[in-house]
N, C-alpha and C positions, 0 to 999 in steps of 0.2 A: 381343704376343698369343701365348700358348702353344698348341702343336699337340697337346699331350697332353690326352686326354679320358678321364676316369674315369666309367664308367657302372655302375650297380648295379641288379640286379633280385633279387627273392627269391621262392622258390617251394618247394613240395613236389613229389613226383613227379607228382601229378595235373595240375600246371600247367607241367610241364617243356616241353611242346610250345608253350605260349603264350609262355613266356619265350624259347624259340627263335625265334619269330616276331618278338618285340621286337628281339632281337639282330640277326636277319637284316635287318630294316628299317633299323637303324642302319648296318650294314655296307654295304648297298646304296647308301645315300645319302651316305656319307662322302666328303669331299674327299680328293684324292690324298695330301695331306700330313697328314691326321688320324692321330694316334698313339693308337689306341684300346685301353683296358684295361677289361675287363669283370669285375666281381665278382658272382658268383652266390651269394647267401646260400642255402645248401643245406639244406632241411628234409627230407632223405631221398630225394634223387634217385637212381634206380638207375644202375648202371654203363652199362647200355644207353642210357639217355636222356642221361647225361653225354657219352657218345661221340657221340651225335647232335648235341648242342649244340657240342661241340668241332669237329665236322666243318664247322661254319659258317665256320671260318677259310678254307675254300676260296673263299668269296665275296671276301674280301680279308684280308690279314694283320692279326692282332690278337692280344692276349693274353686268354685266358679263364681265370679263377681261381675255383675252387669253394671257398667258405668254409663248412665244416661247422658246423651250428648245434646247440648243446646245447639241446634242447627244454625242459629243466627251467628254463632262464632265463626262460621266458615263461609259466610256470604262472599267474602273477598276472594275465596279460592274457586268459586264456581265458574269463573270465566277463564281459568287457566287452561290453555290448550293441551289436550292429551288425547288418548284413545277414547272413542265414543262409548265403548263398553265399560269404562271405568267411572264409578260413581264418586260423589263427594266424600264418601266414607273413607276413601284412601288417604284423605288429607287429615283425618283425625289424629294420626300419629304425630303430626307436626305440633300438636298441643299436648302430647303425652306428659311432658314435665309438670304441667299444671293440672291436667286431668287425673294424674296419679301422684298427688303431692307427697304421699308417705312411702312411695316406692323409689328405690335408688337405682334399680337396674331391671331391664326387661329384655326378653327376646320377642321382637315383633315379627309376626308372620302374616303374610297376605293370605287371603282365603283360597288362592289357587295353588297351595302347596300341600305336600304331605311329608311327614317326618317318619324316618325308618330306623331311628336309634334313640337312645337316651339323650336328652338335651343337657345333661349335667356338664359334660366337657365344654360345650358351647357356651353355656351360661357362665362358666368360670373363666372365660376368656379375659385376660388382663386388659381392662380398659382404663386403667388409672391415669394414663397420659393422653387419652383421646375422648371423643364424644360418642363415637360409634365404632362398631366393627361389622364388617360384611365381606361379601365375596365379589371379586371383580366382575363387572358386567360383561355379557357376551359380545357386546359391540366393541370390537377392538379399537376403532377410531376414538371412541370416548375415553378409553383407558390410555391411549397414547397421548391424548391432550391433557389428561389428568390421571396420573398413576394411582391415585386413591379413589377413583370413580368406581362405585360399587352398585350392584343391583339391589333395589330397595325391597325386594320381595321377602328378604330375611335380613333383619338388622338386630344386632345386639346394641341396645341403647343405654348408655350410661346417663340416666336421668339426673343423677346428682351433679355430675359435671356439666350437663346441659343447663341445669338451673343456674349454676355458678357462672356460666358463660352467657346467660341470657339468650340461648340459642333459639328459643321459641319466638322471642321478639325479632330476632334476626331473620327467621323464616318469613315472618309477616312483612317486615320492611323490604326484604329482597323481592317478595312476590309483588308488592305494591309498585316497586320501582321498575320491575322487569315484566309486568303483566303481558305486554305485547311481544316479548321476546322468548318467553318460556314455551317450549314445544313438547317437553317430555314430563310434564306434570310434576308431581311431588318428588320424583326421583331426581330431577334436575335441581329443584330447590334444595333438597337435602345435600346433594353432592357439591353444589356451588358454595353454599353457606358453610359447610363443614370441611371444605377442602383442606387437605394436609392434617386434619385432625380425625381421620378415619383409619382404623387398623384393618388391613386387608388380610383375610384368613384363608384357610384351605378351601379349594373349590368344591369339595364334596359336600360342604355345608349349604350350598345353593346351586344344585345342578339345574341349569336353565335349559329346558327342552321343549321343542315344539313338535318335532318328528324324529324319526330314526337318525337322519343325517344331521339335523340342526340341534345340536346339544353343546353346551359350554364345555363339557368334559365327557369323554366316552368311558364311563365306568358302569360296572354291573352292581356296584355297591354304593349308590348315592345315599348320603345321610339325610339330605333334604332334597326333594324334587320340587321344582317350580315350573308349573305348566304355563309356558309363555304363549303369547298371541291370543287371538279370539277363538282358536281351535281348542277349547277346553275339553277335558275328558268327559264332562257331562253333556257335551254336544254330540248327538248321534253321528257316527261315521267320521269323527274328528281324527286327525292324524297324530294325536298326542301319543308320544312314546311314554312308556311306563304307566299307561292308563289303567292297566289291570290292577296296579297297586291302589289307585284311587277307588276303584270299585271294591277292593278288599276292605278298605277302611269304611267305605259307605255302608257295607254290610254289618258293621258294628253299631250303626246308628238307628234311630227310629225311622229314618228315611230309607232303610234297606229295601232292595228290590224284592218284589214278591215273585212267585214261581212263574207267573205269566210274563213278567218283565225280564226275567233272567236270560231267556233265549235271545230276545231282541237286543239287549245290552251286552250280551256275552258273545256268542258265536257270530250272530248276524252283524252286530256292530263291527266286529273285527274284519269280517270278510268284505263288507261294503266299504270300510275305510281304506283297505288295501286297493280295492278296485278304483276308488275315487282318486287315490294318490297316483296310481298309474295313469289315470285319465288326465289329471291336471299337471303331472310332472312326467311326461312320457320319456324324457331324455335323462332321467335321474341316474341311469346306469353308466352314463358317460361323464359323470361328475367324479373327479378324483376323491372328493371328500366322502362319497358313498363308499368307496373301497377302504378308505381310512376308517370309517365307522364300522364296517364289517370286520376289519382286522382287529381293531381295538376291542370290539364287543365280543367276538366269538373265538378269536385266535389267541389274543393276549390276556384273556380273562383269568 
């Protein structure tokens, strides 16, 4: 089992802080023998924010490499229909095989995830007979239609196999041919092009959560948390479940909250989010899934 672990994130300057939290969470939970290499697909990160990300090496030794992105390479992806809060940076992963020509395998992480364990086991997932590995998406309908349909917030990408398969070119061709039909952005492109060549792995590696009830798996030990929807933990009074962990890792970065901010984003943030949840979902206690979440979270833990 190799101790070298390649991790890839992509962002513009607006998401540099969130990429920093992802990296901090990986470093904090790494095993002592993990040999970590980070590739940041850089869509215009300022020198100030690059230096902040580089300062994360104080958590533990690692290599952080910024890969400058030519935005013109992604002009054809700008018109793909997806959520309004998602930027073109999410499509950078589609060109990872050529952007990282000397790298054979990476773990790709969205900027709205945190990692709670060493990534060694995940990185050593056997991808010899596939292009990607990931966790089933929380949308059951999509998985019924395509059993290998995975959530793209965490992907183990076998770049060597993808280069041999010309997957990058297939992504581009599929997008051009289906530009008016695609509704779920890069995730749809990835799953349709790589269908049946994706390895589905344990759900703990991408626990998709938006609130207490809406989680892909009710576990108290998520290996990776993916904060779904626009209700991100960095939005005040969001419903994000596990958001306390996001702030834990934020505190390890140069963007850590100061004392004046801690009350607002700690106690006050939690209280207001509960009140807003009750206001907007007053009938939540009548949902059977609410009691399932209670049972799985507090009784069966």
